[in-house]
C-alpha positions as CSV (number, residue, x, y, z in Angstrom):
1,M,-6.3,79.0,-54.1
2,V,-8.1,80.5,-51.1
3,F,-11.7,79.2,-50.6
4,L,-14.4,81.8,-51.2
5,R,-17.8,81.7,-49.7
6,P,-20.3,81.0,-52.6
7,T,-21.7,84.3,-53.9
8,N,-25.2,82.8,-54.2
9,M,-25.2,81.9,-50.5
10,A,-27.2,84.2,-48.2
11,Y,-25.1,86.3,-45.9
12,P,-25.5,86.7,-43.1
13,A,-27.4,83.5,-42.4
14,I,-29.1,82.4,-39.2
15,W,-28.4,78.6,-39.0
16,R,-30.4,77.6,-36.0
17,R,-32.4,78.8,-33.0
18,F,-32.7,76.9,-29.7
19,T,-33.6,77.6,-26.1
20,V,-31.6,77.1,-22.9
21,R,-32.7,77.3,-19.3
22,R,-30.3,79.1,-17.0
23,D,-30.9,80.2,-13.4
24,G,-34.6,79.4,-13.8
25,V,-34.9,81.6,-16.9
26,T,-35.5,80.3,-20.5
27,T,-33.5,82.2,-23.1
28,L,-33.7,82.0,-26.8
29,L,-30.3,81.8,-28.6
30,R,-29.4,81.6,-32.2
31,I,-26.3,80.6,-34.2
32,Q,-25.5,82.8,-37.1
33,D,-22.6,83.8,-39.3
34,L,-20.0,86.0,-37.5
35,T,-20.6,89.3,-39.1
36,E,-18.2,92.3,-39.1
37,D,-20.2,94.2,-36.4
38,L,-19.8,91.2,-34.0
39,R,-16.2,90.5,-34.7
40,G,-14.9,92.8,-31.9
41,A,-17.0,91.1,-29.2
42,A,-16.4,87.6,-30.6
43,L,-12.6,88.0,-30.8
44,A,-12.6,89.6,-27.3
45,L,-14.3,86.5,-26.0
46,M,-11.8,84.3,-27.7
47,E,-8.9,86.3,-26.3
48,K,-10.3,86.4,-22.8
49,Y,-11.4,82.8,-22.4
50,F,-9.9,80.6,-25.1
51,M,-6.4,81.8,-24.2
52,S,-7.0,81.2,-20.5
53,D,-8.9,77.9,-20.7
54,E,-7.6,76.0,-23.7
55,P,-5.1,73.6,-22.1
56,P,-1.9,74.3,-24.2
57,C,-2.5,78.1,-24.0
58,K,-3.2,77.9,-20.2
59,F,-0.3,75.7,-19.3
60,I,2.3,77.5,-21.4
61,G,1.1,80.8,-19.9
62,I,0.4,82.5,-23.2
63,H,-0.7,85.7,-21.6
64,N,2.9,86.1,-20.4
65,H,4.1,86.1,-24.0
66,P,2.9,89.1,-26.0
67,R,4.2,87.9,-29.4
68,A,2.4,84.5,-29.1
69,V,-0.8,86.4,-28.1
70,A,-0.4,88.6,-31.2
71,E,0.2,85.6,-33.5
72,L,-3.0,83.9,-32.2
73,K,-5.1,87.0,-32.5
74,S,-3.8,87.6,-36.0
75,L,-4.7,84.0,-37.0
76,W,-8.3,84.5,-35.7
77,S,-8.6,88.0,-37.3
78,K,-7.5,86.6,-40.7
79,S,-9.8,83.5,-40.5
80,V,-13.0,85.4,-39.6
81,K,-12.6,87.4,-42.8
82,D,-13.5,84.3,-44.7
83,N,-17.1,84.8,-43.5
84,L,-17.4,81.2,-42.4
85,S,-17.1,81.5,-38.7
86,L,-20.1,81.0,-36.4
87,V,-21.3,83.0,-33.4
88,C,-24.0,82.1,-30.8
89,V,-25.9,85.2,-29.6
90,K,-29.0,86.0,-27.5
91,D,-31.9,86.2,-29.9
92,N,-34.0,88.8,-28.1
93,D,-32.2,92.0,-29.1
94,D,-30.9,92.5,-32.6
95,S,-29.7,96.0,-31.7
96,D,-27.2,94.7,-29.2
97,P,-26.9,90.9,-29.3
98,T,-24.9,89.3,-26.5
99,V,-22.2,87.0,-27.8
100,V,-22.1,83.8,-25.8
101,G,-20.1,81.5,-28.0
102,V,-17.7,81.6,-31.0
103,N,-16.3,79.0,-33.4
104,V,-13.5,80.4,-35.7
105,L,-13.7,78.4,-39.0
106,T,-12.0,78.3,-42.3
107,V,-11.8,75.9,-45.3
108,V,-8.6,74.0,-46.2
109,S,-8.3,73.2,-49.9
110,K,-6.1,70.6,-51.5
111,A,-5.1,73.3,-54.0
112,D,-3.7,75.5,-51.2
113,K,0.0,76.2,-51.4
114,E,1.7,73.8,-49.1
115,E,3.6,75.7,-46.4
116,V,5.6,74.2,-43.6
117,F,4.9,76.0,-40.3
118,Q,7.8,77.8,-38.8
119,S,8.3,80.7,-36.4
120,D,11.2,82.1,-34.6
121,D,9.0,82.7,-31.5
122,K,9.5,79.8,-29.2
123,V,6.0,79.9,-27.5
124,W,4.1,80.3,-30.7
125,S,6.2,77.5,-32.3
126,M,5.2,75.3,-29.3
127,L,1.5,76.1,-29.5
128,F,0.8,76.1,-33.2
129,G,3.5,73.5,-33.9
130,A,1.8,71.0,-31.7
131,V,-1.6,71.6,-33.4
132,D,0.1,71.4,-36.8
133,L,1.7,68.1,-36.0
134,V,-1.6,66.5,-35.0
135,A,-3.5,68.1,-37.9
136,R,-1.0,66.6,-40.4
137,S,-1.1,63.1,-38.8
138,V,-3.9,62.1,-41.2
139,N,-4.3,63.2,-44.8
140,I,-7.9,64.3,-44.7
141,F,-8.1,64.7,-48.5
142,E,-7.0,61.1,-49.1
143,K,-9.0,59.5,-46.3
144,Y,-12.3,61.0,-47.3
145,D,-11.5,61.5,-51.0
146,V,-12.3,65.2,-50.9
147,D,-10.5,68.3,-52.2
148,K,-11.4,70.6,-49.3
149,Y,-12.7,70.4,-45.7
150,L,-13.8,72.7,-42.9
151,T,-11.5,73.2,-40.0
152,A,-11.4,75.4,-36.9
153,Y,-8.9,77.6,-35.0
154,G,-10.8,77.7,-31.7
155,L,-14.2,77.3,-30.1
156,V,-15.2,79.1,-26.9
157,V,-18.3,79.5,-24.8
158,D,-18.6,82.3,-22.2
159,P,-18.2,80.6,-18.8
160,E,-21.5,82.0,-17.6
161,W,-23.2,80.0,-20.4
162,R,-21.4,76.7,-20.1
163,G,-23.1,73.5,-19.3
164,L,-26.0,74.3,-21.6
165,N,-24.8,72.3,-24.7
166,I,-23.9,75.5,-26.6
167,G,-20.6,74.1,-27.7
168,K,-22.4,71.0,-29.1
169,E,-24.9,73.3,-30.9
170,L,-22.0,75.2,-32.5
171,L,-20.3,72.0,-33.6
172,E,-23.6,70.6,-35.0
173,T,-24.2,73.8,-36.9
174,R,-21.1,72.9,-39.0
175,I,-23.4,70.3,-40.7
176,P,-25.8,72.8,-42.5
177,L,-22.9,75.2,-43.1
178,C,-20.9,72.5,-44.8
179,R,-23.8,71.5,-46.9
180,A,-24.4,75.1,-48.0
181,I,-20.7,75.6,-49.0
182,G,-20.4,72.2,-50.7
183,V,-18.0,70.7,-48.2
184,K,-18.3,67.0,-47.2
185,V,-16.0,66.8,-44.2
186,T,-15.1,68.9,-41.1
187,A,-12.0,68.0,-39.2
188,T,-10.4,69.7,-36.2
189,V,-7.7,69.2,-33.6
190,F,-9.4,69.2,-30.2
191,T,-6.8,69.9,-27.5
192,A,-9.0,69.7,-24.4
193,G,-10.8,66.8,-22.8
194,A,-14.0,68.8,-22.5
195,S,-14.1,69.8,-26.2
196,Q,-13.2,66.2,-27.2
197,A,-16.2,65.0,-25.2
198,V,-18.5,67.5,-26.8
199,A,-17.2,66.7,-30.3
200,K,-17.9,63.0,-29.6
201,K,-21.5,63.9,-28.7
202,A,-21.8,65.9,-31.9
203,G,-20.8,62.8,-33.9
204,F,-17.1,63.4,-34.5
205,E,-14.8,60.4,-34.7
206,V,-11.2,60.2,-33.6
207,L,-8.7,59.9,-36.4
208,F,-5.6,60.3,-34.4
209,E,-4.6,60.7,-30.8
210,I,-1.3,61.6,-29.1
211,T,-0.7,62.0,-25.4
212,Y,0.8,65.2,-24.2
213,E,3.6,63.1,-22.7
214,E,4.4,61.9,-26.2
215,L,4.2,65.5,-27.6
216,A,6.7,66.5,-24.9
217,K,9.1,63.9,-26.2
218,K,8.8,65.6,-29.6
219,G,9.6,69.0,-28.1
220,F,6.1,70.3,-27.5
221,V,6.1,70.9,-23.8
222,F,3.2,72.2,-21.8
223,P,4.1,71.9,-18.1
224,G,1.4,70.3,-16.0
225,I,-1.1,69.9,-18.8
226,E,-1.7,66.2,-17.9
227,K,-3.6,67.4,-14.8
228,D,-6.2,68.8,-17.2
229,T,-6.1,66.7,-20.4
230,K,-4.2,63.6,-21.3
231,S,-4.1,63.9,-25.1
232,S,-4.7,65.9,-28.2
233,K,-7.0,64.5,-30.8
234,L,-7.7,65.0,-34.5
235,M,-11.4,64.4,-34.9
236,A,-13.6,64.5,-38.0
237,L,-17.3,64.4,-39.1
238,M,-18.5,63.4,-42.5
239,I,-21.4,65.4,-43.8
240,D,-24.0,63.3,-45.6
């Protein structure tokens, strides 16, 4: 059964506001639900920067593989329709808010039909297969005694806005979101050292870690990735 956002829950919701100081200028930002009118800009940001910066995508050269690109874009497009994803925008112009960060989110339910991932596209099998392996390394339902949890298919911050803790703000916003939808755990596979460090600051704990060297032995090869990140981690945060 596909998880549905509670009908009595306000939509769209603004989850938090905060200020950042960049180039000597203080800017007010807000994190809100990713609404349909912002999907184009948000998904464009994901395609432009997540695909080029996220280590497995970067080191496998996803942009050289149109079908893998299409598969990833399709995954994002389907997920944002759940109305659970978050976007960080400038808070000074509602008529044309600038999207500076995105976190594509969805809920995994114990009642969901179990499907083993498979694809005849070699690159997509490598990319999503590696994430799937790490995600399945720990049974979240049993570990936390829950029937559902919030997970993610990507987080990105516009390079011009990095270094301002926006990624951490997006991760921490999962807490009020989870409370609102009745979810007690959020768990995500973090594939980059930078995002792993941010997740740790946001309170996530490591449940499972595997080096990219070990993943290569299992057939998931991302040439040169060890120069950037040593391992992939499944990390989780309990919501009290």
